[in-house]
C-alpha positions as CSV (number, residue, x, y, z in Angstrom):
1,M,0.0,0.0,0.0
2,S,2.9,2.3,0.5
3,W,3.4,2.4,-3.3
4,L,-0.3,3.5,-3.5
5,L,0.2,6.3,-1.0
6,R,3.6,7.4,-2.3
7,R,3.1,7.0,-6.0
8,N,-0.3,8.7,-6.1
9,M,0.4,11.4,-3.6
10,L,3.4,13.7,-3.2
11,P,5.7,12.1,-0.6
12,L,5.5,13.3,3.0
13,H,8.8,14.8,4.0
14,S,9.8,15.6,7.6
15,N,9.5,19.4,6.9
16,S,6.7,19.4,4.3
17,L,3.2,18.1,4.0
18,A,2.6,19.1,0.4
19,R,0.0,17.1,-1.4
20,R,-1.5,17.4,-4.8
21,P,-5.0,19.0,-4.5
22,L,-7.9,16.6,-4.5
23,A,-11.4,17.1,-5.7
24,S,-14.0,17.5,-3.0
25,P,-15.3,14.1,-1.9
26,P,-19.0,13.4,-2.4
27,P,-21.3,14.0,0.6
28,L,-21.7,11.3,3.2
29,L,-25.0,9.8,4.0
30,P,-26.3,11.5,7.2
31,A,-27.2,9.1,10.1
32,P,-29.8,9.6,12.8
33,L,-28.5,9.8,16.3
34,P,-28.6,6.6,18.3
35,S,-31.5,6.3,20.7
36,P,-31.2,5.3,24.4
37,R,-29.8,1.8,24.8
38,E,-28.7,1.8,21.1
39,T,-25.3,1.7,19.5
40,H,-24.4,2.0,15.9
41,L,-21.6,0.0,14.4
42,W,-19.9,0.9,11.1
43,Y,-17.3,-1.5,9.6
44,V,-15.0,-1.6,6.6
45,V,-13.2,-4.6,5.0
46,P,-9.7,-3.4,3.9
47,D,-9.3,-6.0,1.2
48,Q,-12.4,-4.6,-0.6
49,L,-10.6,-1.3,-1.1
50,K,-8.1,-1.2,-4.0
51,D,-8.7,2.3,-5.4
52,A,-5.7,4.5,-5.0
53,S,-7.6,7.7,-5.6
54,L,-10.0,6.8,-2.8
55,L,-7.0,6.2,-0.5
56,N,-5.8,9.6,-1.5
57,Q,-9.1,11.1,-0.4
58,Y,-8.9,9.3,2.9
59,M,-5.4,10.5,3.5
60,D,-6.5,14.1,2.8
61,L,-9.0,13.9,5.7
62,L,-6.2,13.3,8.3
63,S,-4.4,15.8,10.4
64,P,-0.6,16.3,9.7
65,C,0.2,14.3,12.8
66,E,-2.1,11.4,11.7
67,R,-0.6,11.3,8.2
68,Q,2.9,11.1,9.6
69,S,1.8,8.3,12.0
70,V,0.3,6.3,9.1
71,L,3.5,6.5,7.0
72,R,5.6,5.5,9.9
73,M,3.8,2.2,10.0
74,N,6.0,-0.7,8.9
75,G,4.6,-2.3,5.8
76,E,1.8,-1.7,3.2
77,R,-0.9,-3.6,5.1
78,L,-0.3,-1.8,8.4
79,Q,-0.3,1.5,6.6
80,K,-3.5,0.8,4.9
81,G,-5.2,-0.4,8.1
82,A,-4.1,2.7,10.0
83,L,-5.3,5.0,7.3
84,L,-8.7,3.3,7.0
85,A,-9.2,3.3,10.8
86,R,-8.6,7.1,11.0
87,A,-10.8,7.8,8.0
88,L,-13.6,5.5,9.3
89,V,-13.7,7.4,12.6
90,R,-13.8,10.8,10.9
91,T,-16.4,9.9,8.3
92,T,-18.6,8.1,10.8
93,L,-18.7,10.9,13.3
94,A,-19.4,13.5,10.5
95,R,-22.6,11.6,9.6
96,Y,-24.1,12.4,13.0
97,T,-23.6,16.2,12.7
98,D,-26.1,16.6,9.8
99,C,-23.2,17.6,7.6
100,R,-22.3,20.6,9.7
101,V,-18.8,19.3,10.5
102,S,-16.7,17.9,7.8
103,P,-14.6,14.7,8.4
104,K,-11.4,16.7,8.1
105,S,-12.4,19.2,10.7
106,F,-12.6,16.9,13.7
107,K,-10.1,17.2,16.5
108,F,-9.4,14.6,19.1
109,R,-7.9,14.4,22.6
110,K,-7.0,11.3,24.7
111,N,-7.8,10.5,28.3
112,R,-5.1,9.5,30.7
113,F,-5.3,5.9,29.5
114,G,-5.0,6.9,25.9
115,K,-8.7,6.4,24.8
116,P,-9.5,9.1,22.1
117,E,-12.4,11.5,22.5
118,V,-13.9,14.2,20.3
119,E,-12.7,17.7,21.1
120,W,-15.4,19.9,19.7
121,N,-15.0,23.4,18.5
122,K,-17.4,26.1,19.8
123,Y,-20.3,26.9,17.5
124,D,-22.5,30.0,17.8
125,L,-25.8,28.6,16.6
126,W,-25.4,24.8,17.0
127,A,-24.7,22.5,19.9
128,P,-22.8,19.4,18.7
129,P,-24.2,16.0,19.8
130,P,-22.5,14.4,22.8
131,L,-21.0,11.6,20.7
132,Q,-19.1,8.7,22.2
133,F,-17.1,6.4,19.9
134,N,-14.7,3.5,20.0
135,I,-12.6,1.8,17.3
136,S,-11.4,-1.7,16.9
137,H,-9.5,-3.4,14.1
138,T,-8.0,-6.6,12.9
139,S,-5.9,-7.1,9.7
140,T,-9.1,-8.0,7.9
141,M,-11.8,-5.7,9.4
142,I,-12.1,-2.2,11.0
143,A,-15.1,-1.2,13.1
144,C,-16.3,2.0,14.7
145,G,-19.0,2.0,17.3
146,V,-21.0,5.2,18.2
147,A,-23.3,5.9,21.1
148,L,-24.9,9.1,22.4
149,D,-23.6,10.6,25.7
150,L,-22.7,7.2,27.2
151,P,-19.3,5.4,27.3
152,I,-18.9,2.7,24.7
153,G,-16.4,0.0,24.1
154,V,-16.1,-2.1,20.9
155,D,-13.9,-5.1,20.0
156,I,-13.7,-7.4,17.0
157,E,-11.7,-10.6,16.7
158,E,-11.2,-13.0,13.9
159,K,-13.1,-16.2,14.5
160,Q,-10.2,-18.2,13.0
161,R,-7.6,-16.4,15.1
162,K,-4.8,-18.8,16.0
163,T,-2.7,-18.8,19.2
164,R,0.8,-20.0,19.7
165,N,0.1,-21.2,23.1
166,N,-2.4,-23.7,24.6
167,I,-5.8,-22.0,25.2
168,L,-5.9,-23.0,28.8
169,S,-2.3,-21.7,29.3
170,L,-3.4,-18.3,27.9
171,A,-6.6,-18.4,30.0
172,R,-4.6,-18.9,33.2
173,R,-2.4,-16.0,32.3
174,Y,-5.1,-13.5,31.4
175,F,-8.5,-14.7,32.7
176,S,-10.1,-15.0,36.1
177,P,-10.2,-18.4,37.9
178,V,-14.0,-18.7,37.2
179,E,-13.4,-18.2,33.5
180,V,-10.6,-20.7,33.4
181,A,-12.7,-23.2,35.2
182,Y,-15.5,-22.7,32.7
183,L,-13.2,-23.2,29.7
184,R,-12.0,-26.5,31.3
185,T,-15.5,-27.8,31.1
186,L,-15.3,-27.7,27.3
187,A,-13.8,-31.0,26.2
188,D,-13.8,-30.1,22.5
189,L,-10.7,-28.1,21.7
190,E,-12.3,-26.1,18.9
191,S,-15.3,-25.1,21.1
192,Q,-12.8,-24.1,23.8
193,R,-10.9,-21.9,21.3
194,H,-14.0,-20.2,20.1
195,E,-15.3,-19.6,23.6
196,F,-11.9,-18.2,24.6
197,I,-12.1,-15.7,21.7
198,R,-15.7,-14.7,22.7
199,L,-14.7,-14.1,26.3
200,W,-11.7,-12.1,25.2
201,T,-13.8,-10.0,22.9
202,L,-16.3,-9.2,25.7
203,K,-13.6,-8.4,28.2
204,E,-11.8,-6.1,25.7
205,A,-15.0,-4.2,24.9
206,Y,-15.7,-3.8,28.7
207,V,-12.3,-2.3,29.6
208,K,-12.5,0.0,26.5
209,A,-15.9,1.2,27.7
210,L,-14.3,1.9,31.1
211,G,-11.9,4.1,29.2
212,R,-8.9,2.3,30.7
213,G,-7.8,-0.3,28.2
214,F,-5.9,-3.5,29.0
215,S,-3.2,-1.9,31.2
216,G,-5.7,0.1,33.3
217,A,-8.1,-2.7,33.9
218,P,-6.3,-6.1,33.9
219,F,-8.5,-9.0,32.6
220,K,-7.8,-11.1,35.6
221,D,-9.5,-8.6,37.9
222,F,-13.0,-9.3,36.7
223,T,-15.2,-12.2,35.4
224,I,-17.5,-12.1,32.5
225,R,-20.4,-14.5,32.9
226,L,-23.3,-15.3,30.6
227,E,-26.4,-15.9,32.7
228,A,-29.6,-17.7,31.7
229,S,-33.0,-16.6,33.0
230,N,-32.6,-19.0,35.9
231,S,-29.3,-17.1,36.8
232,K,-27.1,-20.1,36.0
233,Q,-24.1,-19.7,33.8
234,V,-24.6,-20.5,30.2
235,T,-22.0,-22.9,28.8
236,G,-21.1,-24.3,25.4
237,E,-22.7,-23.3,22.2
238,S,-26.3,-23.0,23.4
239,K,-26.7,-19.4,24.4
240,S,-30.1,-18.8,23.0
241,D,-31.7,-18.9,26.5
242,A,-29.1,-16.5,27.9
243,S,-30.8,-13.3,29.2
244,R,-27.7,-11.2,29.9
245,I,-24.0,-10.8,30.1
246,V,-22.8,-9.8,33.5
247,V,-19.5,-8.6,35.1
248,E,-18.3,-9.3,38.6
249,A,-15.1,-8.3,40.4
250,V,-12.8,-11.2,41.3
251,D,-12.3,-9.7,44.8
252,H,-16.1,-9.6,45.3
253,P,-17.7,-12.6,43.6
254,G,-21.4,-12.5,43.5
255,I,-21.5,-8.7,43.4
256,L,-22.5,-7.7,39.9
257,M,-21.2,-4.5,38.2
258,N,-24.5,-4.2,36.4
259,R,-24.3,-0.7,35.0
260,W,-23.4,-2.0,31.5
261,H,-25.2,-3.2,28.5
262,F,-23.5,-5.9,26.3
263,A,-24.0,-7.3,22.8
264,L,-22.1,-10.3,21.4
265,F,-22.5,-11.2,17.8
266,E,-20.9,-12.6,14.7
267,L,-20.0,-10.1,12.0
268,N,-19.6,-10.9,8.3
269,N,-19.3,-14.6,9.2
270,S,-15.6,-14.0,9.9
271,H,-15.4,-12.1,13.2
272,Y,-16.8,-12.1,16.7
273,A,-17.9,-8.6,17.8
274,A,-18.7,-7.2,21.2
275,V,-20.2,-3.9,22.2
276,C,-20.3,-2.7,25.8
277,M,-22.2,0.5,26.7
278,E,-23.0,2.1,30.0
279,R,-26.6,2.1,31.2
280,D,-28.3,5.5,31.2
281,V,-29.4,6.2,34.8
282,K,-32.0,8.6,33.4
283,D,-33.6,5.9,31.3
284,P,-36.9,4.8,32.9
285,D,-36.4,1.4,31.3
286,R,-32.7,1.1,32.3
287,E,-33.2,-2.4,33.9
288,N,-34.1,-3.7,30.4
289,N,-31.0,-5.8,29.5
290,S,-31.4,-5.6,25.7
291,L,-29.1,-3.4,23.7
292,K,-30.3,-2.1,20.4
293,L,-27.9,-2.5,17.6
294,E,-27.7,-1.1,14.1
295,V,-24.8,-2.2,11.8
296,W,-23.6,-0.8,8.5
297,R,-21.0,-2.0,6.1
298,T,-19.4,1.0,4.5
299,L,-16.8,2.2,2.0
300,P,-16.9,5.9,2.9
301,F,-17.8,8.2,-0.1
302,V,-18.7,5.1,-2.2
303,E,-21.4,2.9,-0.6
304,D,-23.2,2.3,2.7
305,E,-25.3,-0.8,3.4
306,C,-27.4,-1.4,6.5
307,V,-26.8,-5.1,7.3
308,T,-28.6,-5.3,10.7
309,E,-31.2,-7.7,9.6
310,T,-29.1,-9.7,7.2
311,A,-26.9,-12.8,7.4
312,A,-23.9,-10.5,8.0
313,V,-25.0,-10.0,11.6
314,K,-25.6,-13.2,13.6
315,N,-26.7,-12.4,17.2
316,I,-25.2,-14.6,19.9
317,I,-26.5,-12.7,23.0
318,R,-27.7,-9.1,23.7
């Protein structure tokens, strides 16, 4: 991809950010703001993008610092992924401003754990929506989740992700004793591997919603449990009866940290995806465990497809 960036754009020098002028991109499709207990997920598949002129348009959206960061990545695939991740965030957020803010105009800041947040400009006649977002990516997919005024965490993992180590060895290193014991009950190694990835995806989404990330909220400090309506843990593949995903602190087993909504689903038949969003204390129906989810496959400036009710989104539990 570096040849695409460097052949079709003027090169980025340390003391110069000159680029050939690009035509204005077509307008983005506006999106309605998420409702309470709703999150929107937009995803892009990097391998579906091979148009150098479109990559140029995406690069033109980035800040000088972001452009330098992209070109410092080692290798074409990493450069392309970094570029698409930043472009996806900017174009996704712009959709929720009713075209008042261009993707290029967004500014960001990071909290003390490194989670990015929107830094809004001041507007005289318009109040920007209190958007919360989170990004996740693998080498084969990039996803951006959006919620309104509530912390959100998103994670995607490849279903066929392979590990160098034994699954139980990894689980003992990163998971709580309860989670390790649960994985041990799965005799089939393939089921064990899939369940490990699902748990990892949920835990990653949770710590990202907290705004802390892996270093600020170690995975071993809390347990993710899938509960059925009879409050028993759901095991194996049969999760259709599960009513909720719950979190409990390892130091205080039995005490649930129930201020979070979760969704776990398969995406594009290739990835597990998890969304974690804080419950709205002002929502009169906040005890409702269900999380509304709308999903779009996108290629910004080219096409958008809502895939919520299609085979691309297979619900596991929410």
